[in-house]
C-alpha positions as CSV (number, residue, x, y, z in Angstrom):
1,M,-0.1,-0.1,0.0
2,T,1.2,3.3,-0.7
3,R,1.0,6.2,2.2
4,T,0.5,9.3,1.3
5,N,1.2,12.1,3.4
6,P,-1.5,14.6,3.8
7,P,-0.7,18.4,2.5
8,R,1.2,20.5,4.7
9,T,-1.2,23.1,5.9
10,T,1.4,24.8,8.3
11,F,3.1,28.1,8.9
12,A,5.7,27.1,6.9
13,T,3.0,27.5,3.8
14,A,1.6,30.5,4.6
15,R,5.3,32.0,4.4
16,T,6.0,31.1,1.1
17,G,2.7,32.1,-0.4
18,L,2.9,35.0,1.7
19,G,6.3,36.0,2.3
20,R,7.5,38.2,5.3
21,R,5.8,41.7,3.8
22,G,2.5,39.7,3.6
23,L,2.9,37.9,7.4
24,I,3.7,41.4,8.8
25,G,0.7,43.0,6.9
26,S,-1.8,40.3,7.8
27,A,-0.6,41.1,11.7
28,A,-1.5,44.2,11.5
29,A,-4.9,43.6,9.9
30,L,-5.4,41.3,13.2
31,L,-4.6,44.1,15.6
32,A,-6.3,46.8,13.9
33,A,-9.8,44.5,13.9
34,P,-12.4,45.0,16.4
35,A,-12.3,42.8,19.7
36,V,-14.5,39.9,19.0
37,A,-17.9,41.2,21.6
38,Q,-18.1,39.2,25.2
39,Q,-21.3,38.1,26.0
40,P,-24.0,39.8,28.0
41,W,-24.2,39.4,31.8
42,P,-25.4,37.2,32.4
43,S,-25.4,34.3,29.8
44,R,-25.0,31.7,32.2
45,P,-26.4,30.6,36.1
46,V,-25.3,32.9,39.0
47,R,-24.9,31.7,42.1
48,M,-26.1,33.2,45.2
49,I,-24.2,32.3,48.2
50,V,-26.1,32.5,51.9
51,A,-23.8,31.8,55.2
52,Y,-26.5,30.2,56.9
53,P,-28.3,27.2,57.0
54,A,-31.6,27.0,54.7
55,G,-34.8,28.1,56.3
56,G,-33.6,31.3,58.5
57,S,-34.6,34.7,57.4
58,T,-31.5,35.5,55.5
59,D,-32.1,32.4,53.4
60,I,-35.7,33.3,52.6
61,A,-34.9,36.3,51.6
62,A,-32.1,35.4,49.4
63,R,-34.7,32.4,47.8
64,L,-37.6,35.0,47.1
65,A,-34.9,37.2,45.3
66,A,-33.2,34.5,43.4
67,D,-36.5,33.5,42.1
68,R,-37.4,36.7,41.0
69,L,-34.1,37.8,39.3
70,A,-34.1,33.9,37.5
71,Q,-37.0,35.6,35.7
72,A,-35.5,38.8,34.4
73,W,-32.4,37.4,33.6
74,G,-33.3,34.5,32.1
75,Q,-31.2,32.3,33.8
76,P,-30.4,30.6,36.8
77,V,-30.2,31.9,40.4
78,I,-28.8,29.0,42.1
79,V,-29.1,30.1,46.4
80,E,-26.0,27.8,47.6
81,N,-25.8,27.7,51.5
82,R,-22.1,27.9,52.6
83,S,-23.0,28.0,56.6
84,G,-20.7,28.4,59.8
85,A,-18.4,30.6,61.7
86,A,-21.0,33.2,62.3
87,G,-21.5,33.3,58.4
88,T,-17.7,34.3,57.6
89,I,-17.1,30.8,56.1
90,G,-19.6,32.1,52.7
91,A,-18.8,35.3,53.0
92,D,-14.9,34.7,52.1
93,A,-15.7,31.9,50.0
94,V,-17.7,35.1,47.9
95,A,-14.9,37.6,48.5
96,K,-12.3,35.2,47.0
97,S,-14.8,34.2,44.0
98,P,-13.7,35.5,40.6
99,A,-15.4,39.1,40.5
100,D,-17.3,38.8,37.1
101,G,-20.8,39.1,38.4
102,Y,-21.8,35.2,38.4
103,T,-21.1,34.7,42.5
104,L,-23.2,37.1,44.8
105,L,-23.7,37.1,48.4
106,M,-26.9,37.3,50.0
107,A,-25.1,39.1,53.5
108,A,-26.3,39.8,56.6
109,S,-25.1,41.9,59.6
110,P,-23.0,39.2,62.0
111,E,-20.1,38.4,58.8
112,I,-20.1,42.2,57.7
113,A,-20.5,44.4,60.2
114,I,-19.9,42.5,63.6
115,A,-17.2,39.7,62.2
116,R,-14.3,42.4,62.7
117,S,-14.8,42.6,66.1
118,T,-15.1,39.3,66.9
119,Q,-12.5,37.3,64.8
120,R,-8.6,38.3,65.2
121,N,-8.1,35.9,61.8
122,L,-10.8,37.0,60.1
123,P,-10.0,36.1,56.8
124,Y,-11.4,38.9,54.3
125,D,-12.2,42.9,54.6
126,P,-15.9,43.5,55.6
127,V,-15.2,47.0,53.8
128,R,-12.6,46.4,51.4
129,D,-13.6,42.7,49.7
130,F,-17.3,43.5,48.8
131,A,-19.1,45.7,46.3
132,P,-22.3,46.3,47.7
133,I,-25.4,46.5,45.8
134,I,-28.8,47.2,47.8
135,L,-29.6,47.2,51.5
136,V,-32.8,44.3,50.9
137,A,-34.3,44.8,54.0
138,Q,-33.9,45.0,57.8
139,S,-35.1,42.8,60.4
140,P,-35.3,44.6,63.7
141,F,-35.5,43.4,67.1
142,L,-38.2,43.3,70.0
143,L,-37.4,43.3,73.1
144,L,-38.9,39.9,75.1
145,A,-39.2,39.0,78.4
146,H,-40.4,36.2,80.4
147,P,-44.1,36.6,81.6
148,S,-42.4,36.1,85.1
149,V,-40.5,39.6,85.0
150,P,-42.0,42.2,86.7
151,A,-41.9,44.9,83.9
152,K,-45.2,45.9,80.9
153,D,-42.6,48.0,79.4
154,V,-38.5,49.6,78.9
155,K,-38.6,52.0,81.7
156,E,-40.1,49.3,84.5
157,L,-37.6,47.0,83.1
158,L,-34.5,49.7,83.5
159,A,-36.1,50.5,87.2
160,L,-36.3,47.0,88.0
161,A,-32.4,46.1,86.6
162,K,-30.8,49.4,88.2
163,A,-33.1,47.9,91.4
164,R,-31.4,44.7,90.9
165,P,-27.7,44.5,89.6
166,G,-26.7,41.7,88.3
167,T,-29.9,39.8,88.7
168,L,-31.4,39.7,85.5
169,N,-30.1,37.7,82.2
170,F,-30.5,38.0,78.6
171,G,-30.2,35.6,76.0
172,S,-28.3,35.6,72.8
173,F,-28.0,33.3,69.5
174,G,-24.2,33.1,70.3
175,N,-21.1,34.7,71.6
176,G,-20.8,37.8,69.2
177,T,-23.6,37.5,67.6
178,S,-26.2,40.3,66.5
179,N,-28.5,39.8,69.5
180,H,-25.4,39.4,71.8
181,F,-24.2,43.0,70.5
182,V,-27.9,44.1,70.8
183,G,-28.0,43.1,74.1
184,E,-24.7,44.7,75.0
185,L,-26.1,48.2,73.1
186,L,-28.8,48.1,76.1
187,K,-26.5,47.3,78.8
188,A,-24.4,50.4,77.4
189,E,-26.9,52.8,76.5
190,A,-29.1,52.1,80.0
191,G,-26.4,52.2,82.5
192,I,-27.5,48.4,83.9
193,D,-26.0,45.1,84.6
194,I,-27.7,41.8,82.9
195,T,-26.2,38.9,82.3
196,H,-25.4,37.4,78.9
197,V,-26.1,33.5,78.4
198,P,-25.2,32.6,75.0
199,Y,-27.0,29.5,73.0
200,R,-26.1,28.0,70.0
201,G,-28.9,29.6,67.7
202,S,-32.0,31.8,68.5
203,G,-34.5,27.7,68.8
204,P,-32.5,26.7,71.9
205,M,-33.0,30.4,73.4
206,M,-36.3,30.9,73.0
207,N,-37.1,27.4,74.0
208,D,-35.3,28.6,77.2
209,L,-37.2,31.8,77.4
210,I,-40.6,30.3,77.2
211,A,-39.5,27.7,79.8
212,G,-38.4,30.7,82.6
213,N,-34.9,28.9,82.6
214,L,-34.5,32.9,81.0
215,Q,-35.8,36.4,81.5
216,L,-34.9,38.2,78.8
217,A,-34.1,38.3,75.0
218,F,-33.5,40.4,71.6
219,D,-35.2,38.5,68.6
220,T,-37.0,39.0,65.0
221,F,-40.3,39.7,64.5
222,P,-40.7,36.2,62.9
223,A,-38.8,34.2,65.9
224,G,-41.0,36.3,69.0
225,L,-44.2,38.2,67.8
226,P,-46.1,34.4,67.4
227,H,-45.1,33.7,71.4
228,V,-46.0,37.5,72.3
229,Q,-49.7,36.6,70.3
230,G,-50.1,33.1,72.5
231,G,-49.4,34.8,75.5
232,R,-46.3,32.7,76.2
233,L,-43.7,35.5,76.2
234,K,-44.3,39.7,76.3
235,A,-42.7,42.3,73.9
236,L,-41.2,45.4,76.0
237,G,-40.1,47.6,72.9
238,V,-38.9,47.6,69.5
239,A,-35.4,48.2,68.1
240,M,-36.2,50.5,65.4
241,L,-37.2,54.3,65.2
242,R,-40.8,53.8,64.3
243,R,-43.2,51.3,65.2
244,S,-43.5,48.3,63.3
245,P,-47.1,47.4,61.8
246,L,-46.8,44.0,63.1
247,A,-47.0,45.4,66.6
248,P,-48.6,48.9,66.3
249,D,-49.2,48.6,70.4
250,V,-45.4,48.3,71.1
251,A,-43.3,51.2,71.4
252,T,-40.1,51.2,70.4
253,L,-37.1,52.0,72.8
254,D,-36.2,55.0,71.1
255,E,-39.9,56.6,72.8
256,Q,-39.4,55.0,75.8
257,G,-36.1,57.1,76.7
258,L,-33.3,55.1,75.1
259,P,-32.8,58.1,72.1
260,G,-31.9,56.6,68.5
261,F,-31.4,53.1,70.1
262,T,-32.3,50.5,66.7
263,G,-30.7,47.0,66.5
264,G,-31.9,44.0,64.9
265,S,-30.0,42.0,61.7
266,W,-30.3,43.2,58.0
267,V,-29.8,41.6,54.4
268,G,-28.4,43.2,51.5
269,L,-26.9,41.5,47.9
270,V,-22.9,42.1,47.6
271,A,-20.5,41.2,45.3
272,P,-16.8,40.7,45.3
273,A,-15.0,43.6,45.0
274,R,-13.8,44.7,41.2
275,T,-17.2,43.4,39.8
276,P,-17.8,45.6,37.1
277,E,-19.9,48.3,38.1
278,A,-22.0,47.6,34.6
279,V,-23.2,44.3,36.8
280,I,-23.5,46.0,40.2
281,D,-25.8,48.6,38.2
282,R,-27.7,45.8,36.7
283,V,-28.6,43.8,39.4
284,A,-28.8,46.8,41.6
285,S,-31.1,48.1,38.9
286,D,-33.6,44.9,38.5
287,M,-33.4,44.3,42.5
288,D,-35.0,47.6,42.6
289,R,-37.6,47.4,40.0
290,I,-38.2,44.2,41.7
291,M,-38.8,45.4,45.3
292,K,-41.4,47.6,43.6
293,D,-43.1,44.8,42.2
294,G,-44.6,43.4,44.9
295,F,-41.8,42.3,46.6
296,A,-41.2,44.6,49.5
297,Q,-44.9,43.7,50.5
298,V,-43.6,39.6,50.5
299,L,-40.6,40.6,53.0
300,S,-43.4,43.0,55.5
301,E,-45.2,40.1,55.6
302,R,-42.2,38.0,56.6
303,G,-41.1,40.6,59.2
304,M,-38.9,42.6,57.5
305,V,-38.8,45.9,56.6
306,P,-38.3,46.5,53.2
307,E,-35.2,48.8,52.4
308,G,-33.6,49.2,48.0
309,M,-30.8,51.7,49.4
310,G,-28.7,51.2,46.0
311,P,-24.6,51.0,46.2
312,A,-23.6,54.2,47.4
313,E,-25.8,54.6,50.5
314,F,-25.6,50.9,51.0
315,R,-21.7,51.1,51.1
316,V,-21.9,54.0,53.7
317,F,-24.7,52.2,55.6
318,V,-21.9,49.0,55.7
319,E,-18.9,51.5,57.1
320,S,-21.2,53.0,59.2
321,E,-22.4,49.8,60.7
322,V,-18.8,48.1,61.5
323,G,-18.1,51.5,63.1
324,K,-21.1,51.2,65.2
325,W,-20.7,47.5,66.1
326,G,-16.9,47.8,66.9
327,R,-17.9,50.8,69.3
328,V,-20.0,48.5,71.0
329,A,-17.3,46.2,71.5
330,E,-14.7,48.1,72.4
331,R,-17.5,49.4,75.6
332,A,-18.5,45.8,76.5
333,G,-14.9,44.8,76.5
334,I,-15.4,42.5,73.8
335,R,-12.0,41.2,71.9
336,P,-11.2,39.3,68.7
337,E,-10.8,35.8,69.1
C-alpha cells in the first residue's frame, strides 16, 4: 500500500505564499480588527451564596429574590448555603470568587458588620473586599421577656435592672452574634448590669425563654411575635425608630427613654470587590424594580422592613455599621478571638 502524506498546511506553507511583508500586513490587520464582543451578562447561571443554613431569614430573602431575578435574567439563580463560623465561611468564599458577577452573597450583619470585632484572623475585610449592591431589608429586634418579669415596658425594666443589678439575664444566639451585641448596647446605653447567656441559635434560646429559664432576649418579629400573641412571652419594646405595623401597640426603645436606639439584623446583596460597575448597576436596578413590583410587600409580611438602598448609600451604611458595632464591642470589653 502506498502511503500518501497529507498536504502541509503549516506556517511554512503560509510563509511561502505570503512572504515576510505579507505576514506583517496580516498581523497588522488582525490588530486593527475590532475585538470579539463579550457575551452580555448574565450568559450563564448565577450563584447566590447564603452564609447560613436553609430556613433562616437570610435564606428566605435570598430564595425569594433568586426566583424573581431568574425570571428577569432568563438564567438560573442558584442559592447555595455555606454556613459556619457566624457567616464568615460563606462570606470568605464570595470574597475570593472571581469578580465577574456570577457569584453574589446575600449578606447579613454578623459576617459584615460584626465579624471584625469578634474574629482576630478574619480572612477578608468586610468593607474593602465586597462591592455593595443593594440593602434588601432590615430585621429589627423585639425586646422579649418571660411573663414572670415584673415589668410591662422598657422604662419599668430599666428601673428593675437598676434596683437589682446582676440578677436579670438575657440570651443570645451565641457569643458575637447580632442580638448579643444589641444586648450589650442596651447595657451600655441604659447603664444597667444584666448577665449575658449565649446559646447555639435562636431555637434553643427561645425554648429557655418560654420555659422561664431565661428572662430577656432580643429576637426578630417572625421568631418572637407568635409567642407574644400566644401569651407565652411579652414584648417590652421594638429596637427601631418607628413602630412596626406588625405590632403597632409596642413602643420603640427610642420612645421609652433610649434616644436613637436601634438594633437587629439586615440582609443585602454584595459581590466580590472589583466586580464590573455595569454588573453592579444591573443587579441593583433589577432588584429595585423587583422590590417595587411586590417583593417589598412579601418581605413586610414576613416581619422584615424593606429598604432598597442602592450601591453608594449601602456602602455608607455598611461602614457606619462596622463602626457602630466596633464601638459597642470596645465598650463591652469584647475582644477578637
